[in-house]
C-alpha positions as a Markdown table, in Angstrom:
| # | Residue | x | y | z |
|---|---|---|---|---|
| 1 | Met | -22.0 | -7.6 | -54.8 |
| 2 | Ala | -20.4 | -5.8 | -51.8 |
| 3 | Leu | -17.7 | -7.3 | -49.7 |
| 4 | Arg | -19.1 | -8.7 | -46.4 |
| 5 | Leu | -17.4 | -10.6 | -43.6 |
| 6 | Gly | -19.0 | -13.1 | -41.2 |
| 7 | Val | -18.1 | -15.7 | -38.6 |
| 8 | Trp | -19.1 | -19.3 | -37.9 |
| 9 | Ala | -21.1 | -19.7 | -34.7 |
| 10 | Pro | -19.2 | -22.1 | -32.4 |
| 11 | Val | -22.2 | -24.5 | -31.9 |
| 12 | Trp | -19.8 | -27.4 | -31.6 |
| 13 | Gly | -17.0 | -25.8 | -29.6 |
| 14 | Thr | -13.7 | -24.6 | -30.9 |
| 15 | Phe | -12.8 | -24.9 | -34.6 |
| 16 | Leu | -9.9 | -27.3 | -34.0 |
| 17 | Val | -10.7 | -30.6 | -35.5 |
| 18 | Gln | -9.8 | -33.1 | -32.7 |
| 19 | Gln | -11.4 | -35.6 | -30.4 |
| 20 | Glu | -12.2 | -34.1 | -27.0 |
| 21 | Pro | -13.9 | -35.5 | -23.9 |
| 22 | Pro | -17.4 | -34.0 | -23.6 |
| 23 | Glu | -16.6 | -32.1 | -20.4 |
| 24 | Ala | -13.8 | -30.3 | -22.2 |
| 25 | Val | -16.0 | -28.8 | -24.9 |
| 26 | Arg | -16.8 | -25.6 | -22.9 |
| 27 | Glu | -17.6 | -23.4 | -25.9 |
| 28 | Ala | -20.7 | -25.4 | -27.1 |
| 29 | Thr | -23.0 | -23.5 | -24.8 |
| 30 | Phe | -25.6 | -20.8 | -25.7 |
| 31 | Glu | -24.0 | -18.4 | -23.3 |
| 32 | His | -20.6 | -18.6 | -25.1 |
| 33 | Asn | -22.3 | -18.4 | -28.6 |
| 34 | Leu | -24.3 | -15.4 | -27.5 |
| 35 | Arg | -21.2 | -13.5 | -26.3 |
| 36 | Tyr | -19.3 | -14.4 | -29.4 |
| 37 | Ile | -22.0 | -13.4 | -31.9 |
| 38 | Gln | -22.9 | -10.2 | -30.1 |
| 39 | Arg | -19.2 | -9.2 | -30.1 |
| 40 | Ala | -18.9 | -10.2 | -33.8 |
| 41 | Glu | -21.9 | -7.9 | -34.5 |
| 42 | Glu | -20.3 | -5.0 | -32.5 |
| 43 | Leu | -17.1 | -5.5 | -34.5 |
| 44 | Gly | -18.8 | -5.1 | -37.8 |
| 45 | Phe | -19.2 | -8.7 | -39.0 |
| 46 | Ala | -22.3 | -9.0 | -41.2 |
| 47 | Ser | -23.3 | -12.6 | -41.0 |
| 48 | Thr | -23.0 | -15.7 | -38.8 |
| 49 | Leu | -23.5 | -19.4 | -39.9 |
| 50 | Leu | -25.1 | -21.9 | -37.5 |
| 51 | Leu | -24.2 | -25.4 | -38.5 |
| 52 | Asp | -27.0 | -28.0 | -38.6 |
| 53 | Arg | -25.7 | -31.1 | -36.8 |
| 54 | Ser | -27.4 | -33.6 | -34.5 |
| 55 | Leu | -24.1 | -35.1 | -33.4 |
| 56 | Asn | -20.7 | -33.4 | -32.9 |
| 57 | Ser | -18.6 | -34.4 | -35.9 |
| 58 | Ile | -15.5 | -32.4 | -34.8 |
| 59 | Lys | -15.1 | -33.3 | -31.1 |
| 60 | Gly | -16.8 | -36.7 | -31.2 |
| 61 | Pro | -20.4 | -37.9 | -31.3 |
| 62 | Gly | -20.6 | -37.9 | -27.5 |
| 63 | Ala | -19.6 | -34.2 | -27.2 |
| 64 | Pro | -22.2 | -31.5 | -26.8 |
| 65 | Ile | -23.4 | -29.5 | -29.8 |
| 66 | Leu | -26.1 | -26.8 | -30.0 |
| 67 | Glu | -29.2 | -27.3 | -32.1 |
| 68 | Ala | -29.0 | -24.7 | -34.9 |
| 69 | Trp | -32.6 | -23.6 | -35.2 |
| 70 | Val | -33.3 | -23.2 | -31.5 |
| 71 | Thr | -30.1 | -21.3 | -31.1 |
| 72 | Ala | -30.9 | -19.0 | -34.0 |
| 73 | Ala | -34.3 | -18.3 | -32.5 |
| 74 | Ala | -32.7 | -17.4 | -29.2 |
| 75 | Leu | -30.1 | -15.2 | -30.8 |
| 76 | Ala | -32.7 | -13.3 | -32.9 |
| 77 | Pro | -34.0 | -10.9 | -30.2 |
| 78 | Leu | -30.6 | -10.6 | -28.6 |
| 79 | Thr | -28.8 | -9.3 | -31.7 |
| 80 | Arg | -29.6 | -6.3 | -33.9 |
| 81 | Arg | -27.9 | -6.3 | -37.3 |
| 82 | Ile | -26.1 | -9.6 | -38.0 |
| 83 | Glu | -27.6 | -12.0 | -40.6 |
| 84 | Leu | -28.5 | -15.4 | -39.0 |
| 85 | Ile | -27.7 | -18.1 | -41.6 |
| 86 | Val | -29.2 | -21.3 | -40.3 |
| 87 | Ala | -28.2 | -24.5 | -42.0 |
| 88 | Ala | -30.9 | -27.2 | -42.8 |
| 89 | Arg | -30.3 | -30.7 | -43.9 |
| 90 | Ser | -32.9 | -31.2 | -46.6 |
| 91 | Ala | -33.2 | -35.0 | -46.1 |
| 92 | Tyr | -33.5 | -34.5 | -42.3 |
| 93 | Arg | -35.9 | -31.5 | -41.9 |
| 94 | His | -39.2 | -31.4 | -43.7 |
| 95 | Pro | -39.5 | -28.1 | -45.6 |
| 96 | Ala | -43.0 | -27.4 | -44.4 |
| 97 | Leu | -41.7 | -27.2 | -40.8 |
| 98 | Ala | -38.5 | -25.4 | -41.8 |
| 99 | Ala | -40.6 | -22.8 | -43.7 |
| 100 | Gln | -42.7 | -21.9 | -40.6 |
| 101 | Met | -39.7 | -21.9 | -38.3 |
| 102 | Gly | -37.7 | -19.8 | -40.7 |
| 103 | Ala | -40.5 | -17.3 | -41.2 |
| 104 | Asn | -40.9 | -16.9 | -37.4 |
| 105 | Ile | -37.1 | -16.4 | -36.9 |
| 106 | Asp | -37.1 | -13.8 | -39.7 |
| 107 | Arg | -40.0 | -12.0 | -38.0 |
| 108 | Ile | -38.3 | -12.1 | -34.5 |
| 109 | Ser | -35.0 | -10.9 | -36.0 |
| 110 | Gly | -36.6 | -8.1 | -38.1 |
| 111 | Gly | -35.7 | -9.7 | -41.4 |
| 112 | Arg | -32.3 | -11.2 | -40.7 |
| 113 | Phe | -32.9 | -14.9 | -41.3 |
| 114 | Ala | -31.3 | -16.8 | -44.1 |
| 115 | Ile | -31.1 | -20.5 | -44.8 |
| 116 | Asn | -28.2 | -22.7 | -45.8 |
| 117 | Ile | -29.6 | -25.8 | -47.6 |
| 118 | Val | -27.2 | -28.7 | -47.1 |
| 119 | Ser | -27.6 | -32.2 | -48.6 |
| 120 | Gly | -25.7 | -34.0 | -45.9 |
| 121 | Trp | -22.9 | -36.5 | -45.7 |
| 122 | Trp | -23.2 | -38.3 | -42.3 |
| 123 | Gln | -25.5 | -41.3 | -42.3 |
| 124 | His | -24.9 | -42.0 | -38.6 |
| 125 | Glu | -27.1 | -39.0 | -37.7 |
| 126 | His | -29.9 | -40.3 | -39.8 |
| 127 | Asp | -29.6 | -43.8 | -38.4 |
| 128 | Met | -29.8 | -42.5 | -34.9 |
| 129 | Ala | -33.1 | -40.7 | -35.7 |
| 130 | Gly | -34.5 | -43.5 | -37.9 |
| 131 | Ile | -34.6 | -41.1 | -40.9 |
| 132 | Pro | -33.6 | -42.6 | -44.3 |
| 133 | Phe | -30.3 | -41.6 | -45.8 |
| 134 | Pro | -30.6 | -41.7 | -49.6 |
| 135 | Ala | -27.7 | -42.0 | -52.0 |
| 136 | His | -25.5 | -39.0 | -52.8 |
| 137 | Asp | -27.2 | -37.6 | -55.9 |
| 138 | Arg | -30.7 | -38.4 | -54.6 |
| 139 | Arg | -30.0 | -36.1 | -51.6 |
| 140 | Tyr | -29.4 | -33.3 | -54.1 |
| 141 | Asp | -32.7 | -34.1 | -55.7 |
| 142 | Ile | -34.3 | -33.8 | -52.3 |
| 143 | Ser | -32.6 | -30.4 | -51.8 |
| 144 | Ala | -34.0 | -29.2 | -55.1 |
| 145 | Glu | -37.5 | -30.0 | -54.1 |
| 146 | Ala | -37.0 | -28.6 | -50.6 |
| 147 | Met | -35.8 | -25.3 | -51.9 |
| 148 | Glu | -38.8 | -25.1 | -54.3 |
| 149 | Val | -41.3 | -25.9 | -51.4 |
| 150 | Leu | -39.7 | -23.3 | -49.1 |
| 151 | Arg | -39.8 | -20.6 | -51.7 |
| 152 | Arg | -43.4 | -21.3 | -52.4 |
| 153 | Phe | -44.4 | -21.3 | -48.7 |
| 154 | Trp | -42.6 | -17.9 | -48.4 |
| 155 | Thr | -44.1 | -16.2 | -51.5 |
| 156 | Glu | -47.5 | -17.8 | -52.2 |
| 157 | Asp | -50.7 | -17.6 | -50.1 |
| 158 | His | -51.9 | -21.1 | -51.0 |
| 159 | Phe | -50.3 | -23.8 | -53.2 |
| 160 | Asp | -50.1 | -27.5 | -54.0 |
| 161 | Phe | -46.9 | -29.3 | -54.7 |
| 162 | Asp | -46.6 | -32.9 | -56.0 |
| 163 | Gly | -43.0 | -33.9 | -56.0 |
| 164 | Glu | -41.1 | -37.2 | -55.7 |
| 165 | Phe | -40.2 | -36.6 | -52.1 |
| 166 | Phe | -42.6 | -34.0 | -50.8 |
| 167 | Arg | -46.4 | -33.5 | -51.3 |
| 168 | Ile | -48.0 | -30.3 | -50.1 |
| 169 | Arg | -51.8 | -29.8 | -50.0 |
| 170 | Asp | -53.1 | -26.2 | -49.7 |
| 171 | Gly | -49.8 | -25.0 | -48.3 |
| 172 | Val | -49.9 | -22.0 | -46.1 |
| 173 | Cys | -47.2 | -20.1 | -44.2 |
| 174 | Ala | -48.5 | -17.1 | -42.2 |
| 175 | Pro | -47.1 | -14.8 | -41.2 |
| 176 | Lys | -44.6 | -14.7 | -44.0 |
| 177 | Pro | -41.0 | -13.6 | -43.7 |
| 178 | Ile | -40.2 | -9.9 | -43.7 |
| 179 | Arg | -37.2 | -10.5 | -46.0 |
| 180 | Arg | -38.0 | -10.0 | -49.7 |
| 181 | Pro | -38.4 | -11.6 | -52.0 |
| 182 | Trp | -37.6 | -14.5 | -49.6 |
| 183 | Pro | -34.9 | -15.3 | -47.0 |
| 184 | Thr | -31.6 | -15.8 | -48.9 |
| 185 | Phe | -30.9 | -19.3 | -50.0 |
| 186 | Tyr | -27.3 | -20.2 | -49.4 |
| 187 | Phe | -26.3 | -23.6 | -50.8 |
| 188 | Gly | -23.0 | -25.4 | -51.1 |
| 189 | Gly | -21.4 | -28.6 | -52.3 |
| 190 | Glu | -18.5 | -29.8 | -54.4 |
| 191 | Ser | -20.0 | -32.4 | -56.8 |
| 192 | Gln | -21.4 | -31.8 | -60.2 |
| 193 | Ala | -24.8 | -32.4 | -58.8 |
| 194 | Ala | -24.2 | -29.5 | -56.3 |
| 195 | Val | -22.9 | -27.2 | -59.1 |
| 196 | Arg | -26.0 | -27.9 | -61.2 |
| 197 | Leu | -28.4 | -27.3 | -58.3 |
| 198 | Ala | -26.7 | -24.1 | -57.1 |
| 199 | Ala | -26.8 | -22.7 | -60.6 |
| 200 | Arg | -30.6 | -23.4 | -60.8 |
| 201 | Ala | -31.8 | -22.5 | -57.4 |
| 202 | Ala | -29.3 | -20.8 | -55.0 |
| 203 | Asp | -29.0 | -17.1 | -54.2 |
| 204 | Val | -25.5 | -17.6 | -52.9 |
| 205 | Phe | -23.1 | -20.5 | -53.5 |
| 206 | Leu | -21.3 | -21.1 | -50.3 |
| 207 | Phe | -18.2 | -23.3 | -50.7 |
| 208 | Asn | -15.4 | -24.6 | -48.5 |
| 209 | Gly | -12.1 | -22.7 | -48.4 |
| 210 | Arg | -9.5 | -23.6 | -51.1 |
| 211 | Pro | -6.6 | -22.1 | -53.0 |
| 212 | Leu | -7.5 | -19.2 | -55.2 |
| 213 | Glu | -7.0 | -21.0 | -58.5 |
| 214 | Asp | -9.3 | -23.8 | -57.3 |
| 215 | Ala | -11.9 | -21.3 | -56.2 |
| 216 | Leu | -11.7 | -19.6 | -59.7 |
| 217 | Thr | -12.4 | -23.0 | -61.3 |
| 218 | Leu | -15.4 | -23.8 | -59.0 |
| 219 | Ile | -16.9 | -20.3 | -59.3 |
| 220 | Gly | -16.5 | -20.4 | -63.1 |
| 221 | Ala | -18.3 | -23.8 | -63.3 |
| 222 | Val | -21.2 | -22.5 | -61.3 |
| 223 | Arg | -21.4 | -19.2 | -63.3 |
| 224 | Glu | -21.4 | -21.1 | -66.6 |
| 225 | Glu | -24.2 | -23.3 | -65.5 |
| 226 | Ala | -26.2 | -20.3 | -64.1 |
| 227 | Ala | -25.6 | -18.2 | -67.3 |
| 228 | Ala | -27.0 | -21.0 | -69.4 |
| 229 | Leu | -30.2 | -20.7 | -67.4 |
| 230 | Gly | -30.2 | -16.9 | -67.5 |
| 231 | Arg | -29.4 | -16.6 | -63.9 |
| 232 | Ser | -26.6 | -15.1 | -61.7 |
| 233 | Leu | -25.8 | -15.6 | -58.1 |
| 234 | Gly | -23.4 | -14.6 | -55.3 |
| 235 | Phe | -20.5 | -16.5 | -53.8 |
| 236 | Gly | -19.4 | -17.1 | -50.2 |
| 237 | Met | -16.4 | -19.0 | -48.8 |
| 238 | Ser | -15.6 | -20.5 | -45.4 |
| 239 | Thr | -12.1 | -20.0 | -44.2 |
| 240 | Phe | -9.8 | -20.0 | -41.1 |
| 241 | Ala | -7.7 | -16.9 | -40.6 |
| 242 | Ile | -4.5 | -16.4 | -38.7 |
| 243 | Cys | -3.2 | -12.8 | -38.4 |
| 244 | Arg | 0.2 | -11.8 | -36.9 |
| 245 | Glu | 2.5 | -8.8 | -37.2 |
| 246 | Thr | 4.5 | -10.5 | -40.0 |
| 247 | Asp | 3.9 | -13.3 | -42.4 |
| 248 | Ala | 6.6 | -15.3 | -40.7 |
| 249 | Ala | 5.0 | -14.9 | -37.3 |
| 250 | Ala | 1.7 | -16.0 | -38.7 |
| 251 | Arg | 3.3 | -19.1 | -40.2 |
| 252 | Arg | 4.7 | -19.9 | -36.8 |
| 253 | Glu | 1.3 | -19.6 | -35.2 |
| 254 | His | -0.1 | -21.9 | -37.9 |
| 255 | Glu | 2.5 | -24.5 | -37.0 |
| 256 | Arg | 1.7 | -24.0 | -33.3 |
| 257 | Leu | -2.0 | -24.6 | -33.8 |
| 258 | Arg | -1.2 | -27.7 | -35.8 |
| 259 | Gly | 0.9 | -28.9 | -33.0 |
| 260 | Leu | -2.0 | -28.6 | -30.6 |
| 261 | Leu | -4.2 | -31.0 | -32.5 |
| 262 | Gly | -4.8 | -34.4 | -31.0 |
| 263 | Pro | -6.3 | -37.3 | -32.8 |
| 264 | Pro | -9.4 | -36.5 | -34.9 |
| 265 | Ala | -12.8 | -37.7 | -33.7 |
| 266 | Val | -13.6 | -41.2 | -34.9 |
| 267 | Ile | -16.9 | -41.1 | -36.8 |
| 268 | Thr | -18.6 | -43.8 | -38.7 |
| 269 | Gly | -21.3 | -43.8 | -41.3 |
| 270 | Val | -19.7 | -41.3 | -43.6 |
| 271 | Asp | -20.8 | -41.2 | -47.2 |
| 272 | Arg | -17.7 | -42.0 | -49.3 |
| 273 | Asp | -19.2 | -40.2 | -52.3 |
| 274 | Ala | -19.4 | -36.9 | -50.4 |
| 275 | Arg | -16.5 | -34.8 | -51.7 |
| 276 | His | -16.7 | -32.5 | -48.8 |
| 277 | Arg | -15.3 | -35.1 | -46.5 |
| 278 | Lys | -12.5 | -35.9 | -48.9 |
| 279 | Thr | -11.3 | -32.3 | -49.3 |
| 280 | Ser | -12.3 | -30.2 | -46.3 |
| 281 | Val | -10.1 | -31.8 | -43.6 |
| 282 | Gln | -6.5 | -32.6 | -44.3 |
| 283 | Ala | -3.6 | -33.1 | -42.0 |
| 284 | Asp | -1.8 | -29.8 | -42.8 |
| 285 | Arg | -4.8 | -27.6 | -42.3 |
| 286 | Val | -6.3 | -26.0 | -39.2 |
| 287 | Gly | -10.1 | -25.5 | -39.0 |
| 288 | Thr | -13.1 | -27.1 | -40.6 |
| 289 | Asn | -14.7 | -26.7 | -44.1 |
| 290 | Gly | -11.4 | -26.0 | -45.8 |
| 291 | Gly | -9.8 | -24.4 | -42.8 |
| 292 | Thr | -6.5 | -22.7 | -43.8 |
| 293 | Ala | -6.6 | -24.1 | -47.3 |
| 294 | Ala | -7.3 | -20.6 | -48.7 |
| 295 | Asp | -4.0 | -19.5 | -47.1 |
| 296 | Leu | -5.4 | -16.6 | -45.2 |
| 297 | Val | -2.3 | -16.8 | -42.9 |
| 298 | Gly | -0.1 | -13.7 | -42.7 |
| 299 | Ser | 0.3 | -10.1 | -41.7 |
| 300 | Pro | -2.7 | -7.7 | -41.8 |
| 301 | Ala | -1.6 | -6.4 | -45.2 |
| 302 | Thr | -1.2 | -9.9 | -46.6 |
| 303 | Leu | -4.6 | -11.0 | -45.4 |
| 304 | Ala | -6.3 | -7.9 | -46.8 |
| 305 | Glu | -4.7 | -8.5 | -50.2 |
| 306 | Arg | -5.6 | -12.2 | -50.3 |
| 307 | Ile | -9.2 | -11.4 | -49.3 |
| 308 | Leu | -9.4 | -8.8 | -52.1 |
| 309 | Glu | -8.0 | -11.4 | -54.6 |
| 310 | Phe | -10.8 | -13.8 | -53.7 |
| 311 | His | -13.3 | -10.9 | -53.8 |
| 312 | Arg | -12.2 | -9.9 | -57.2 |
| 313 | Ala | -12.7 | -13.5 | -58.2 |
| 314 | Gly | -16.3 | -13.3 | -57.1 |
| 315 | Val | -16.4 | -14.1 | -53.4 |
| 316 | Asp | -18.6 | -11.6 | -51.7 |
| 317 | Leu | -19.0 | -13.2 | -48.2 |
| 318 | Phe | -16.2 | -14.7 | -46.1 |
| 319 | Leu | -17.3 | -16.8 | -43.1 |
| 320 | Phe | -14.3 | -16.9 | -40.7 |
| 321 | Gln | -13.1 | -19.3 | -38.1 |
| 322 | Phe | -10.5 | -18.2 | -35.5 |
| 323 | His | -8.6 | -19.8 | -32.6 |
| 324 | Pro | -8.6 | -18.7 | -29.8 |
| 325 | Met | -11.9 | -17.5 | -31.2 |
| 326 | Met | -12.6 | -14.3 | -29.2 |
| 327 | Glu | -9.1 | -13.0 | -29.1 |
| 328 | Glu | -8.3 | -13.7 | -32.7 |
| 329 | Met | -11.6 | -12.3 | -33.9 |
| 330 | Glu | -10.8 | -9.1 | -32.0 |
| 331 | Arg | -7.3 | -9.0 | -33.6 |
| 332 | Phe | -8.7 | -9.5 | -37.1 |
| 333 | Ala | -11.3 | -6.7 | -36.6 |
| 334 | Arg | -8.7 | -4.3 | -35.2 |
| 335 | Glu | -5.9 | -5.0 | -37.7 |
| 336 | Val | -7.4 | -6.4 | -41.0 |
| 337 | Met | -10.9 | -5.0 | -41.3 |
| 338 | Pro | -9.8 | -1.3 | -41.5 |
| 339 | Leu | -7.8 | -2.3 | -44.6 |
| 340 | Leu | -10.8 | -3.6 | -46.5 |
| 341 | Pro | -13.5 | -1.8 | -48.5 |
| 342 | Leu | -16.4 | -3.4 | -46.6 |
| 343 | Gly | -19.7 | -2.8 | -48.2 |
| 344 | Glu | -18.1 | -2.0 | -51.5 |
| 345 | Arg | -17.3 | -3.9 | -54.7 |
| 346 | Ala | -13.5 | -4.1 | -55.0 |
| 347 | Gly | -12.6 | -3.6 | -58.6 |
| 348 | Gly | -13.1 | -6.1 | -61.4 |
| 349 | Arg | -13.2 | -9.8 | -61.3 |
| 350 | Ala | -10.1 | -11.8 | -61.7 |
| 351 | Gly | -9.8 | -14.6 | -64.3 |
């Protein structure tokens, strides 16, 4: 697949993982998100991911956070080209409602809606809403059914579905999405249950940033499972990027950002079996969902080469975080993007 770059939407504020008083989280507004995503589109970023959270897990549960689906619907007529990847917690949002909302967003946007199915890790959000929070592997079973139900709503005129978690009678979704054969299914996770489900049902496996060798291992595991089913799929990775004139200057900026971090938000009700929470946030990293673990820290030439290494390994979409987000996104677009063969496949795969 061709090389594409995207950005995370700052629905929860900045991408620095730290407790902040609610009044200090100024970026978690629609106006800021609109400016950021519109500018990302102008700069040539192809996709944006809107995180599905009811509470702010980065700045603290009392801090503001935008609701992903409403935000995506508002962005749809105010953007022109950028893909809107909207996350959906499968154990939290019923797929019949998600199917209708997704089809409408796809229509409003002219076929730019995609869905990121997530199985979830934060029980506190479910407890707040009175929604059951099943055990780890059961949440992946729910995701599997949700993806099947969504796909059938988007491709069939009428259908029945009798699953363990969802039952649909004479299911109808009209109008259907523009995007064919259906809005792209992004799916991620780090457990064996996630790998199996991605291989069976995802269009793109979206994983948290990590060193290249670890990425090769994970990509290989998903590919092997998919090949056994006669399938293939794409891969995407979340990552935080720091660009400076030299590698040394970028390292200094990395240290400066680490020094800015205050104490992390105190959150309760975290599933201890969720590997995402064990691996995505560590003390020496900046950013969320792997942050700087992929080591995209360096000069423009260094960043371009590392991105191409991941691309040759199979990563087709990079979803970036920056800080300060507007200034650093501009720098990245100006200094790194011209060095990349965007929209092209960069040579053979590594490994």
